[in-house]
C-alpha positions as CSV (number, residue, x, y, z in Angstrom):
1,M,17.3,22.2,-20.2
2,T,17.8,19.3,-17.8
3,D,19.8,19.0,-14.6
4,Q,22.5,17.2,-16.5
5,T,23.3,20.1,-18.9
6,P,26.2,22.5,-18.4
7,D,23.8,25.4,-18.6
8,N,22.5,24.4,-15.1
9,P,25.6,24.2,-12.9
10,F,23.7,24.7,-9.7
11,R,22.1,21.2,-9.4
12,D,24.0,18.2,-8.2
13,Q,24.7,15.7,-10.9
14,H,24.5,12.0,-9.9
15,I,24.3,8.7,-11.6
16,K,20.8,7.4,-11.4
17,S,20.3,4.2,-9.3
18,F,17.3,3.3,-11.5
19,V,16.1,3.3,-15.1
20,K,12.7,4.7,-15.6
21,R,11.0,2.1,-17.8
22,R,7.4,2.1,-18.9
23,G,6.2,-0.8,-16.9
24,H,2.7,-2.3,-16.6
25,I,0.2,-0.5,-14.5
26,S,-3.3,-1.6,-13.9
27,R,-6.3,0.8,-14.2
28,A,-6.9,0.3,-10.5
29,Q,-3.4,1.4,-9.7
30,E,-3.8,4.4,-12.0
31,R,-7.1,5.4,-10.3
32,A,-5.5,5.0,-6.9
33,V,-2.7,7.4,-7.9
34,E,-5.1,9.9,-9.4
35,E,-7.5,9.9,-6.4
36,G,-5.0,9.1,-3.6
37,M,-1.9,11.2,-4.2
38,P,-3.7,14.4,-3.4
39,K,-4.4,12.9,0.1
40,W,-1.3,10.7,0.7
41,G,1.2,12.3,-1.6
42,I,3.8,15.0,-1.2
43,V,4.8,16.8,-4.4
44,Y,8.5,17.0,-4.9
45,N,9.6,20.6,-4.6
46,S,13.3,21.6,-4.8
47,H,12.6,24.7,-2.8
48,M,10.6,23.3,0.1
49,Q,11.7,21.2,3.1
50,I,9.2,18.9,4.8
51,N,7.9,19.9,8.2
52,F,7.2,16.5,9.5
53,D,5.0,17.5,12.4
54,Q,3.0,19.8,10.2
55,Q,2.7,17.3,7.3
56,W,1.6,14.4,9.5
57,G,-0.4,16.5,12.1
58,T,1.8,15.2,14.9
59,T,4.1,16.4,17.6
60,G,7.6,14.9,18.1
61,Q,6.9,11.5,16.6
62,P,9.8,9.5,15.0
63,N,10.4,10.1,11.3
64,W,11.1,7.1,9.2
65,L,12.0,7.1,5.5
66,E,11.8,4.0,3.2
67,I,13.7,4.2,0.0
68,G,12.2,2.3,-2.9
69,F,9.2,0.5,-1.5
70,G,8.3,-1.5,-4.6
71,M,4.7,-2.6,-4.5
72,G,4.3,-1.5,-0.9
73,E,3.4,-4.7,0.8
74,T,6.2,-4.5,3.4
75,T,5.7,-0.7,3.8
76,A,2.0,-1.2,4.7
77,K,2.9,-3.9,7.2
78,I,5.6,-1.9,8.9
79,A,3.6,1.4,9.0
80,K,0.5,-0.4,10.4
81,A,2.6,-2.0,13.1
82,H,4.1,1.4,14.0
83,P,1.3,3.9,14.1
84,Q,3.3,6.3,16.2
85,V,5.8,6.8,13.3
86,N,5.7,9.5,10.6
87,Y,6.4,7.1,7.7
88,L,7.6,8.5,4.4
89,G,8.0,6.3,1.4
90,V,9.8,7.3,-1.7
91,E,9.3,5.3,-4.9
92,I,9.9,6.3,-8.6
93,Y,7.6,3.7,-10.2
94,T,3.9,4.7,-10.5
95,A,2.5,1.1,-10.3
96,G,4.1,0.7,-6.9
97,V,2.8,4.1,-5.7
98,G,-0.7,3.0,-6.8
99,S,-0.4,-0.4,-5.1
100,L,0.7,1.2,-1.8
101,I,-2.2,3.7,-1.9
102,K,-4.6,0.9,-2.4
103,L,-3.2,-0.9,0.7
104,I,-3.2,2.3,2.7
105,E,-6.9,2.8,2.1
106,E,-8.0,-0.9,2.3
107,D,-6.1,-1.4,5.6
108,G,-6.7,2.0,7.1
109,I,-3.1,3.1,7.5
110,P,-3.1,6.9,8.2
111,N,0.6,7.5,8.9
112,V,2.1,7.0,5.4
113,R,3.0,9.8,3.0
114,I,4.5,9.2,-0.5
115,I,6.9,11.1,-2.7
116,S,7.3,9.7,-6.3
117,H,10.7,11.1,-7.2
118,D,14.4,10.3,-7.2
119,V,15.4,9.9,-3.5
120,V,18.7,11.6,-4.1
121,D,16.9,14.8,-5.0
122,V,14.4,14.3,-2.2
123,L,17.1,14.0,0.4
124,R,19.0,16.9,-0.9
125,D,16.1,19.3,-1.3
126,M,13.3,18.2,1.0
127,I,14.6,16.4,4.0
128,P,15.9,18.7,6.8
129,D,19.2,17.9,8.4
130,N,19.0,16.0,11.7
131,S,15.4,15.0,11.1
132,L,15.3,11.2,10.4
133,D,15.2,8.5,13.1
134,K,15.4,5.6,10.7
135,V,16.0,4.8,7.0
136,L,14.9,1.5,5.4
137,L,16.4,0.3,2.1
138,Y,15.1,-3.2,1.3
139,F,16.1,-5.1,-1.7
140,P,17.3,-2.3,-3.9
141,D,18.4,-2.9,-7.5
142,P,21.8,-4.7,-7.1
143,W,23.0,-3.7,-10.6
144,R,24.7,-7.1,-11.0
145,K,27.1,-6.4,-13.8
146,A,30.4,-4.9,-12.7
147,R,30.2,-2.1,-15.2
148,H,26.9,-1.0,-13.6
149,H,28.1,-1.1,-9.9
150,K,28.5,2.7,-10.1
151,R,24.7,2.8,-10.2
152,R,24.2,1.2,-6.9
153,L,22.6,3.6,-4.4
154,I,24.9,2.8,-1.5
155,Q,28.0,4.8,-2.3
156,P,30.4,6.8,-0.1
157,E,28.9,10.1,-1.2
158,F,25.3,9.0,-0.6
159,V,25.9,7.6,2.9
160,A,27.8,10.8,3.9
161,K,24.8,12.9,2.8
162,L,22.3,10.6,4.4
163,A,24.2,10.8,7.7
164,K,23.6,14.5,7.8
165,K,19.8,14.0,7.5
166,M,19.7,11.6,10.5
167,K,19.2,12.5,14.1
168,P,22.0,11.5,16.5
169,G,21.8,7.7,16.8
170,G,19.6,7.3,13.8
171,V,19.6,3.9,12.2
172,L,20.0,2.7,8.6
173,H,18.6,-0.7,7.9
174,C,19.6,-2.3,4.5
175,A,18.6,-5.7,3.2
176,T,19.6,-7.5,0.0
177,D,19.3,-10.9,-1.5
178,W,22.4,-10.4,-3.7
179,E,25.6,-11.3,-1.9
180,N,27.9,-9.2,-3.9
181,Y,25.8,-6.1,-3.2
182,A,25.7,-7.0,0.5
183,H,29.5,-7.0,0.7
184,H,29.6,-3.8,-1.4
185,M,27.3,-2.1,1.2
186,H,29.4,-3.4,4.1
187,D,32.6,-2.2,2.4
188,V,31.1,1.3,2.0
189,L,29.5,1.6,5.4
190,S,32.3,0.0,7.4
191,V,34.7,2.7,6.5
192,A,32.2,5.6,6.5
193,P,33.3,7.9,9.4
194,D,29.7,8.8,10.3
195,W,28.4,5.2,10.6
196,Q,28.8,2.4,13.2
197,N,27.8,-1.2,12.6
198,L,25.3,-2.3,15.2
199,A,26.2,-6.0,14.7
200,D,29.3,-7.8,15.9
201,T,29.7,-9.3,12.5
202,P,29.4,-7.7,9.1
203,F,25.8,-8.7,8.7
204,A,23.0,-8.7,11.3
205,P,20.2,-11.3,11.8
206,R,16.9,-10.2,10.3
207,P,15.2,-8.0,12.9
208,D,11.6,-9.0,13.8
209,D,10.3,-5.7,12.5
210,R,11.3,-6.4,8.9
211,P,8.5,-8.6,7.5
212,L,9.4,-11.4,5.1
213,T,8.1,-10.7,1.6
214,K,6.6,-13.4,-0.5
215,F,9.6,-13.2,-2.9
216,E,12.0,-13.5,0.0
217,N,10.2,-16.5,1.4
218,R,10.3,-18.1,-2.0
219,G,14.0,-17.4,-2.3
220,L,14.8,-18.8,1.2
221,K,12.9,-22.0,0.3
222,L,15.2,-22.3,-2.8
223,G,18.3,-21.8,-0.6
224,H,18.9,-18.2,-1.5
225,G,20.6,-16.0,1.1
226,V,19.4,-12.6,2.5
227,W,21.8,-10.2,4.2
228,D,20.7,-7.5,6.6
229,L,22.9,-4.5,7.6
230,L,22.2,-2.3,10.6
231,Y,24.2,0.9,11.0
232,R,23.8,3.8,13.4
233,V,25.0,7.4,13.0
234,R,27.8,8.0,15.4
């Protein structure tokens, strides 16, 4: 029985914002997952909410969530630059998890924890209400074809649920290199009653604390645009 069957009516049904494909993973990444997840990972548990202070061994530090960290290069840079933050990364793809664990251990970054699971489930089941100071969503799958737009993560229902997980004044920072998705995000967030745009225009300049990725740099040199959105919980 799966969450999508009528025999299990107690689980939320949602359209996945990803397709779990069997991608390439190196032996080094596999080994990093096998050896590193017991130390850096948090196992998804539908009946357990995270106690951030307990999990990180801290008291009252800001809690940041990054959704879909890819191969983890940006994650490692941000977490290393903000050692006072309890940094949680959620990523579904094993190769990316292994890559980030390698960076954590090579660069000595102790403040990152990883959950490898669908973020919609993680938010619903594991993140307490009023617990997040900041959420980062950088370059999510834009689902370019119109018939696939329903798979985009930023939807009215998702941002309403996310707002409940934020502390008062908590910030959502999105970035995309797909203009149509940028306008979609703005259209959703600008009418969401719980969110307020921090920029005077629909899109914000790239904040200094979002590092440029090598792919973004390459795109900018080719004349491709990148759009940042900064919204705060009212």
